[in-house]
Steps between C-alpha positions, in 0.01 A plus 500: 500500500710743299827434320760777514800524267836557669705694245866595484494865611686793350834515684649821372595677183669285234431177694294284265546145631593293803618146574296282736748390769267318742137441585422570865149355462381186326166415340245449776675727752306771678626854441436817695490848351850654465661159558784413260408232247824470305848646468630659181828643375553788260857482376669512843231622737276252681148587614168341592157510337222525762133416468250784508222279639428217743441169328636167382762448229330285238729526197858597408611589147879523540768268634822586681756661265228597251506862378177702519420835344348790693122452495513122451261298715714301745228317690128482579373561854146392588322718754174487694223724363496684172721773357347764281670611183357784290177476700445133420555233762715197439195283515331699228808479278509118513253337259235278653560128492297325231184335624476122485207404286311195621556205275810651336723239661388156600578350839708233325718761329552685830597175667754430224650845542535448876673167445739668256586766758561237767731310264693820428544564870620142556767532228613853597829500693463593867769744619360564847722234657816684390683726745640697208324811368366490144328795334157449336662538157755224572223272627293561188794416274565184700135395469483573126825311431421211738806568713483295819578638844819289513619658175412849620689451826817418304492812279769745608342842554680820401253739663523662842572247778531228236142533374411337168417760234322484166838493319613209719189307396550576131867398520403175671236424238747569220754272662243228548400530135862479385551200726205321338639574154839372606352173626321445169819569305692243708292221343645585159839642602698279737766754592365856492757768440615674819340838552746784456404828662708813468538753780305752295196272470514336842172504689489684833458174690813355336714807560407502869630149568804476728784300349638357822223535756710733717423830327216715624235603248358844577199638318543862395261740670241684294699822531820316413341372178381850410842651563674226302271554202530879524881486506518252211265711291710811568823335383323382182351845438773755578858528381662545841817708536655653813692809603673547837622802693656549843354775717646679802213529750706620797301824531171308501635250753611769742186712452263210568685403816472858617125548439343154531409534869350846448311368196353212699397721792332750270343273238467169684676331207843345455720674247680242286716553192229368267281814481811710432596277208141481371474878500822526298370242249168684457685828443728336240206348312365852453835587340494190277132424425587243232591259781139524616355306207364163396499315166187375328578328172689756294361792703660675800263614774639803684357508852380827647500384864815396683401193700794336674491130578682406821602134517442367853609164641235286668553264796462195272787618278285625213489859376213738447512842334268761654477823298545858617261695277605850381831467684633825354235695692610383845745680726738301719257473790219382271732254326620355832143451624396335173804270488453388862127444458532290184791296637314423825178395330689302235661284770158453662338409165254789534564684174205590278503389135533859377815546708704255293391618156579783256870523589714678240849442646628264772769528769631194684738501796742208461725662761253396771646150467861617486537494122735763361314508167260297290353462152124520562243377248268765359150506646279480189351698335757755625829550317747553787574411862756630752681287759642667811816333631620484860651816650862428601777688676792502257830686457466756222697776331357839599573795276540843663645838394796419723559168324385138511499283810367163617195496727222270625180545301160331481443371149254282312441369148193571290416229244270603218334234280316631195333378184745556216218486245395852599764626747852539359821503702522878504157544661549207736840629615398866524201405710696343786772764464236766576372298801857480628537876456187572706611265778856630520378861500293440813517796741624369837363810673142487366205478739222248498 
């Protein structure tokens, strides 16, 4: 037999850790080569870790929701035969078992040891009769702390599908300990003071209780928790301020309607407004490179590459931000293909870890949901984000050499949120003013 370490693989540049989201195999299960053993999540991208060999899962080192570093041993898989490493077989690497010397242990002592083992087995809780799943770690804690099966069955699990986790066990043990202390204190103190618990110090189990039994309690998804933490951290980190500008995109509207069918027939891609706006943003960042920065302590990091994050809505209501690397080097056809590809694979949860990292500026389209404008939260560690409002047909004053008149135009609002620690109002306002200039100067007669 040989024991093989299943390690967390390298998942791309700058990805150093992953969260264990579920185990697809349990200890004792048979595994085939290339079969997935567990599921992991890196920030917002889910993936599987397969086995490289046939064998049996004999040990797991991480629980659900634990964070592992790249290279960490996740599990041990036992295989038939021996695996050579540096020219030495597994068998050779394992030290020989010590020989039993005759007379070193009397028959009476051996008999006493056997009786002790039998007694241990008799007093060890038996969890095989339970229909509920318990991990080996939870079972070990229960055995060490003399937790009965009835007690274990009544512990509310916070893991996937209601499974009991290590933290659930520790919380239960702490509560049981406090309960014992409270009972001892009652002998001396007839009327214990009522426990007062503020909202800030409320335990998760207390805060999840419904006050009237009619409300529905919904556990936040893993991605929802990540997004919530990311947004809260951004508000605490950056001094958010916004600038707004209205843009006349009539020329772009008319031009796209004129060429979209030809574009699709020639390129096999739909031509949306997004790549047009992304191209204008990339061009403007080249004009104002101090928007393309990040802050590290009291240092400003000026980014050389222009990597545009593109916020995309997922079917479950969450958002993900795939990144268009070196966006300033793409023409309109290349930008359209990249935007469509990332958006399609984002909705199908098929993005690679590298495709959601290293963004230097983010664009989000709040107009897709009918919003005229918004005040987006900066995507850390960036210092600015642009929201695209809905395009609307509105009456507008049109200036001509012959005079002013009222006409129907297609207009939209751009909302620019930026970190006032390093981006002042002049830079923030000039930036979206330049984007507006590029969009309004669109040539309605240009080819594709």
